[in-house]
C-alpha positions in Angstrom: -8.1 -167.7 -4.6 -7.4 -170.6 -2.2 -4.9 -170.8 0.7 -2.6 -173.6 1.7 -0.5 -174.3 4.7 3.3 -173.6 4.7 3.8 -177.1 6.0 1.7 -178.9 3.3 -0.3 -181.1 5.6 -3.7 -179.3 5.5 -6.3 -179.0 2.8 -6.8 -175.6 1.0 -9.3 -173.1 2.4 -11.0 -170.0 1.1 -10.2 -166.5 2.4 -13.0 -166.9 4.9 -11.4 -170.1 6.2 -8.0 -168.5 6.5 -9.5 -165.5 8.3 -11.6 -167.5 10.8 -8.7 -169.5 12.1 -5.3 -169.3 13.7 -2.7 -171.8 12.6 -3.5 -174.4 9.9 -4.4 -177.8 11.2 -0.9 -179.1 10.6 0.6 -176.2 12.6 1.6 -174.2 9.5 0.5 -170.7 8.4 -1.8 -170.0 5.5 -0.4 -168.6 2.2 -2.1 -168.0 -1.2 -1.9 -171.0 -3.4 -1.0 -168.6 -6.3 0.8 -165.3 -6.2 -0.1 -163.2 -9.3 2.6 -161.3 -11.1 1.6 -157.7 -12.0 2.7 -156.3 -15.3 4.3 -152.9 -16.1 0.9 -151.4 -17.3 -0.8 -152.4 -14.0 2.0 -150.9 -11.9 1.9 -147.7 -13.9 -1.9 -147.5 -13.4 -1.7 -148.2 -9.7 1.0 -145.5 -9.2 -1.6 -142.8 -9.1 -3.8 -144.6 -6.5 -4.3 -143.4 -2.9 -3.5 -145.8 -0.1 -7.1 -146.9 0.4 -7.4 -147.6 -3.3 -4.3 -149.7 -3.2 -5.7 -151.7 -0.3 -9.0 -152.2 -2.3 -7.1 -153.4 -5.4 -4.9 -155.9 -3.5 -7.8 -157.2 -1.5 -9.9 -157.8 -4.6 -7.1 -160.0 -6.0 -6.9 -162.1 -2.9 -10.5 -162.2 -1.8 -13.0 -163.9 -4.2 -15.9 -161.7 -5.2 -18.1 -164.7 -4.5 -17.1 -164.3 -0.8 -17.3 -160.5 -0.6 -18.6 -158.7 -3.7 -16.6 -155.7 -4.9 -19.0 -153.0 -3.7 -19.2 -154.6 -0.2 -15.5 -155.0 0.0 -14.9 -151.4 -0.9 -17.4 -150.3 1.7 -15.8 -152.4 4.4 -12.4 -150.9 3.6 -13.8 -147.3 3.7 -15.4 -148.0 7.0 -12.1 -149.5 8.3 -10.2 -146.2 7.6 -12.9 -143.8 8.8 -11.3 -143.4 12.2 -7.8 -142.4 11.0 -6.5 -139.0 11.9 -4.7 -138.2 8.6 -6.6 -137.5 5.4 -4.2 -139.8 3.4 -4.4 -142.6 6.0 -0.6 -143.1 5.4 1.7 -140.2 5.0 5.3 -139.9 3.6 7.5 -137.3 5.3 10.4 -136.2 3.0 13.3 -135.1 5.3 16.8 -133.9 4.8 19.5 -135.8 2.8 17.2 -138.2 1.1 15.5 -139.6 4.2 11.9 -140.7 3.5 9.8 -141.8 6.5 6.5 -143.5 5.7 4.2 -142.9 8.7 2.0 -145.9 9.2 0.7 -144.8 12.6 -2.2 -142.4 12.1 -4.9 -144.9 13.3 -6.7 -145.1 16.6 -3.9 -146.6 18.7 -1.0 -144.7 16.9 0.5 -147.9 15.5 0.8 -149.5 12.0 -1.2 -152.5 13.1 -4.4 -150.3 13.0 -4.1 -150.4 9.2 -4.5 -154.1 8.8 -6.6 -154.8 11.9 -9.2 -152.2 11.1 -9.8 -153.9 7.8 -9.6 -157.4 9.3 -12.2 -156.4 11.9 -14.5 -155.3 9.2 -14.0 -158.5 7.1 -14.6 -160.6 10.3 -17.9 -158.8 11.1 -19.1 -159.3 7.5 -18.8 -163.1 7.7 -20.0 -163.4 11.4 -23.1 -161.4 10.8 -23.9 -163.3 7.6 -23.6 -166.6 9.4 -24.8 -165.5 12.8 -21.7 -166.9 14.3 -19.6 -166.1 17.4 -15.8 -166.4 17.7 -13.2 -166.3 20.4 -10.1 -164.4 19.6 -6.7 -165.2 21.3 -4.0 -162.6 20.9 -0.5 -162.4 22.4 1.1 -159.0 22.2 4.5 -157.4 22.6 3.0 -154.0 22.5 0.9 -152.7 19.6 -1.1 -155.8 18.3 -3.2 -156.1 21.5 -4.6 -152.6 21.5 -5.2 -152.5 17.7 -7.0 -155.9 17.9 -9.1 -154.7 20.8 -10.1 -151.6 18.9 -11.1 -153.6 15.9 -13.7 -155.7 17.8 -14.5 -153.8 21.0 -18.2 -153.9 22.0 -19.1 -156.5 19.2 -21.7 -159.0 20.4 -20.4 -161.9 18.2 -16.7 -161.7 19.4 -14.9 -162.2 22.7 -11.2 -161.3 22.7 -8.6 -162.5 25.1 -5.3 -160.6 25.1 -2.1 -161.6 26.8 0.6 -159.0 27.4 3.9 -159.1 29.3 4.1 -157.1 32.5 6.6 -154.3 32.4 7.8 -155.0 28.8 5.3 -152.8 27.0 5.3 -149.1 27.3 2.9 -147.6 29.8 0.8 -146.1 27.0 0.6 -149.5 25.2 -0.5 -151.3 28.4 -3.1 -148.7 29.3 -4.5 -148.7 25.7 -5.5 -152.3 26.5 -6.4 -152.3 30.2 -8.6 -149.1 30.0 -11.0 -150.8 27.5 -13.9 -151.7 29.8 -16.1 -153.7 27.4 -17.8 -157.0 28.3 -16.2 -158.7 25.3 -12.6 -157.6 26.1 -10.5 -159.8 28.5 -6.9 -158.6 29.2 -4.3 -160.7 31.0 -1.0 -159.3 32.3 1.6 -162.1 32.5 4.9 -162.5 34.3 6.7 -163.6 31.1 8.1 -162.3 27.9 6.5 -162.1 24.4 7.6 -165.5 23.3 6.4 -167.2 26.5 3.0 -165.7 25.9 2.7 -167.5 22.6 3.1 -171.0 24.3 -0.4 -171.3 25.9 -2.0 -169.8 22.8 -0.4 -172.5 20.6 -1.5 -175.1 23.1 -5.1 -174.1 23.0 -5.1 -173.9 19.2 -3.5 -177.4 19.1 -6.5 -178.8 21.1 -8.8 -179.3 18.1 -11.9 -180.2 20.1 -11.5 -177.0 22.3 -10.6 -174.9 19.3 -13.7 -176.1 17.4 -16.1 -175.7 20.3 -15.1 -172.1 21.0 -14.4 -171.1 17.4 -10.9 -170.0 18.3 -9.1 -167.6 15.9 -6.2 -165.3 16.1 -5.7 -161.6 15.1 -1.9 -161.9 15.5 -0.1 -161.7 12.2 -0.4 -165.5 11.9 -3.7 -164.4 10.4 -3.4 -164.1 6.6 -5.7 -161.1 6.5 -3.2 -159.1 8.5 -0.4 -159.9 5.9 -2.7 -159.1 3.0 -3.5 -155.5 4.0 0.1 -154.9 4.9 1.2 -155.6 1.3 -0.2 -152.2 0.5 2.5 -150.4 2.6 5.1 -151.5 0.1 3.2 -150.5 -3.1 2.5 -147.1 -1.5 6.1 -146.7 -0.4 7.3 -147.6 -3.9 5.0 -145.2 -5.7 5.8 -142.3 -3.3 9.5 -142.8 -3.6 10.2 -144.1 -7.1 11.9 -141.3 -9.1 10.0 -142.2 -12.3 7.3 -144.6 -13.6 8.3 -144.0 -17.2 11.5 -146.0 -17.5 11.8 -149.6 -18.5 12.6 -151.5 -16.3 11.2 -149.5 -13.5 13.7 -148.1 -10.9 14.3 -150.0 -7.7 13.4 -148.5 -4.3 14.9 -149.9 -1.1 12.4 -150.3 1.7 13.7 -150.6 5.3 11.5 -152.7 7.6 11.7 -152.6 11.4 11.2 -156.3 12.1 9.8 -158.2 15.1 7.5 -161.1 14.3 8.2 -160.7 10.6 4.6 -159.9 9.4 5.6 -156.7 7.6 8.6 -158.4 6.2 6.4 -161.2 4.8 4.2 -158.6 3.2 7.2 -157.0 1.5 8.4 -160.3 0.2 4.9 -160.9 -1.3 4.9 -157.5 -2.9 8.3 -158.3 -4.4 7.0 -161.6 -5.6 4.2 -159.8 -7.3 6.7 -157.8 -9.4 7.2 -154.7 -7.3 10.8 -153.6 -7.9 11.9 -153.2 -4.3 14.9 -154.3 -2.3 14.1 -155.2 1.3 16.1 -154.6 4.5 15.0 -156.2 7.7 16.2 -154.2 10.7 16.0 -155.7 14.2 17.0 -154.6 17.7 19.3 -156.5 20.1 17.0 -159.5 19.7 18.7 -160.4 16.4 17.4 -163.8 15.5 16.0 -162.6 12.1 19.3 -160.9 11.3 21.3 -164.0 12.1 19.0 -166.2 10.1 19.3 -164.0 7.0 23.1 -163.5 7.3 24.2 -166.9 8.5 21.3 -169.3 8.4 21.4 -169.4 12.2 17.8 -169.6 13.5 18.3 -169.9 17.2 17.5 -168.4 20.6 20.9 -167.0 21.5 19.6 -165.8 25.0 16.3 -165.0 26.7 14.4 -162.0 25.1 16.2 -158.8 25.9 14.2 -155.8 27.0 15.0 -152.9 24.6 13.7 -149.4 23.8 12.0 -150.8 20.7 9.9 -153.1 22.9 7.4 -154.2 20.2 10.3 -155.9 18.4 11.5 -157.8 21.5 10.9 -161.2 20.0 13.2 -164.3 19.6 10.6 -166.6 17.9 9.5 -164.6 14.8 6.8 -166.9 13.6 6.2 -165.2 10.2 9.7 -166.2 9.1 8.0 -169.5 8.4 6.2 -167.7 5.6 9.4 -166.0 4.4 11.1 -169.4 4.3 8.2 -170.8 2.2 8.5 -168.0 -0.3 12.3 -168.2 -0.7 12.3 -172.0 -0.9 9.8 -172.1 -3.8 6.9 -173.2 -1.6 8.8 -176.3 -0.4 6.4 -177.3 2.4 8.5 -180.4 3.4 11.6 -178.2 3.9 9.6 -175.6 5.9 8.0 -178.2 8.1 11.3 -179.8 8.9 12.9 -176.4 9.7 10.1 -175.1 11.9 9.5 -178.4 13.8 13.2 -178.6 14.7 13.3 -174.9 15.7 10.2 -175.1 18.0 11.5 -178.4 19.5 15.2 -177.6 20.0 14.9 -173.7 19.9 17.7 -173.8 17.3 18.2 -174.9 13.7 20.7 -174.3 10.9 18.9 -173.4 7.7 19.6 -175.6 4.7 22.4 -174.1 2.7 20.3 -173.4 -0.4 17.6 -171.6 1.6 20.2 -169.5 3.5 21.8 -168.6 0.2 18.6 -167.4 -1.3 17.7 -165.4 1.9 21.1 -163.7 2.0 20.9 -162.8 -1.7 17.2 -161.6 -1.5 17.2 -159.7 1.8 19.6 -157.4 3.6 19.5 -157.1 7.4 21.1 -155.4 10.4 20.8 -155.2 14.2 20.5 -151.8 16.0 21.4 -151.3 19.7 19.6 -149.1 22.2 22.5 -146.7 22.1 22.2 -146.4 18.3 18.4 -145.9 18.6 18.9 -143.0 21.0 21.6 -141.5 18.8 19.4 -141.8 15.7 16.4 -140.1 17.5 18.6 -137.2 18.4 20.2 -136.8 15.0 16.8 -136.9 13.2 15.5 -134.2 15.6 18.6 -132.1 15.2 18.5 -132.3 11.4 14.8 -132.1 10.8 13.0 -131.3 14.1 11.3 -134.6 13.4 10.6 -137.0 16.3 11.0 -140.8 15.7 9.6 -143.6 17.8 12.4 -146.1 18.8 11.1 -148.7 16.3 11.2 -146.2 13.4 14.6 -145.2 14.6 16.0 -148.6 13.8 15.1 -148.1 10.2 16.5 -144.6 10.1 19.7 -145.8 11.8 20.2 -148.1 8.8 19.6 -145.1 6.5 22.2 -143.0 8.2 24.8 -145.8 8.1 24.2 -146.4 4.4 23.3 -142.9 3.1 26.4 -142.8 1.0 25.9 -146.3 -0.5 24.0 -146.5 -3.8 23.1 -142.7 -3.9 21.1 -143.2 -7.0 18.7 -145.6 -5.3 15.7 -144.1 -3.4 15.1 -145.5 0.0 12.0 -145.5 2.2 12.0 -146.2 6.0 8.8 -147.6 7.4 7.7 -145.9 10.7 5.5 -148.4 12.5 4.5 -146.3 15.6 4.1 -142.7 16.9 6.7 -141.5 19.4 3.8 -140.5 21.8 3.6 -144.2 22.7 7.2 -144.3 23.9 7.7 -141.5 26.4 10.5 -143.2 28.2 12.6 -143.6 25.0 12.0 -140.0 24.0 13.0 -138.8 27.5 16.1 -141.0 27.3 17.1 -139.2 24.1 16.4 -136.0 26.0 14.0 -134.7 23.4 10.7 -132.8 23.7 7.4 -134.7 23.4 4.0 -133.2 22.7 1.6 -135.7 24.2 -1.9 -135.7 22.6 -5.0 -135.3 24.8 -6.1 -138.8 23.8 -2.9 -140.3 25.2 -2.8 -138.0 28.2 -6.2 -139.0 29.5 -5.3 -142.7 29.6 -3.4 -142.1 32.8 -6.6 -141.2 34.7 -8.9 -143.9 33.2 -10.2 -147.0 35.0 -8.3 -150.2 34.2 -9.3 -153.8 34.2 -7.1 -156.9 33.8 -6.3 -160.3 35.3 -2.8 -161.6 36.3 -1.1 -164.7 35.0 1.8 -165.4 37.4 4.9 -167.3 36.7 4.5 -171.0 37.7 0.8 -171.0 36.9 -0.6 -173.2 34.2 -1.5 -170.3 31.8 -3.2 -172.6 29.2 -5.4 -174.1 31.9 -6.4 -170.7 33.3 -7.1 -169.4 29.9 -9.2 -172.5 29.1 -11.2 -171.9 32.3 -11.8 -168.3 31.5 -12.9 -168.9 28.0 -15.3 -171.7 29.1 -16.7 -169.4 31.8 -17.3 -166.6 29.4 -18.9 -169.0 26.9 -21.2 -170.4 29.6 -22.3 -166.9 30.7 -23.0 -165.9 27.1 -25.0 -169.0 26.3 -27.3 -168.2 29.3 -27.9 -164.6 28.3 -31.3 -163.8 26.7 -31.0 -163.4 23.0 
């Protein structure tokens, strides 16, 4: 399996090459050169698999056994999931009136990103130890990615990780999950900017090919293909848990509702669909509705600065993984994708070509959910089920409540990306009880460490200096 850029201007790479990088050299994102279609017999066979078994099957398709032999791959995935709190790793809660909530948040940081990043961290260590190599990881986070990425590499000698997070725009728990990690290889920066502004200095450093090569820069944001790969398993597991039967031909359709920020999970769903999984996808966003407008009207534009919402991890106006979605829906048309994305990043707005917009609107549904609707949904779900949602999960459940009478014969699964324990303010706003775990409670009393990046500073320059200083210090340490 080889990987190519969505923009068509870079040569193909192996899984290792896609993993140990950020953007492709032409500014695009890596995607598999071929997407295999699974037949009915394979889907029936997989329907009895556990979540970890599905991850192993999918990874074995997209990672060559010459790179990671099957036994080693299975061992890495088992190790990745060893720290999860639920025996099934992922759990489906079946609630009243056909509401199915797939809990993706039973990992170390109580967020779905633990699923993909725990595996990605293991794959990374496998290659780094084999080649005795060191990498520098750059991560921008709107909430959950930073802490999951840190947990996947904390304390490792062959990795330094630099994380940028926006001051006051993450929840207190999210921020402290990052700033309380006092490890020599973890470097956290709190910025006076929003999630999209954080991405700018990271893109600038990756675009400097000499600097990127000297420091072996890579990303663990969902620009990294490995993140997308593992997330494909969410959709297979959701389908097999919610499909009413695996005996009918054709197989029944299951609707999967995806809370959407940067679009990584949505991309994984589109890939699962492309592989033959009979799912309908719904992208649900908060008041930052660029993905919704792009799907409905072909309007990919920044309508305003990023708005701070209760679903803070989705407070994004530049959803970079939509580039992958466009590539999939355009039939891998790299020229079209390059033109669209270059115009968008230059002008901050672009009208999608009519054929692409038509395919998007036919292939995906979408909606936008306000803070008021999030609170109402959290309350209703609690009243009906005594079940507490995080504000991001509530966006998906809000869609379910609005459409519960539509297509009653179709099963629906709402993805729940995070635990409510990470969003105390939202739970309090909904006037609901919250049982805070001891792990979360102790964060408030732990020592913190971080650096500040102030508005008006040259963030790329300051990051450059910090990375060079850390590299210099490491090179002078005794081996």
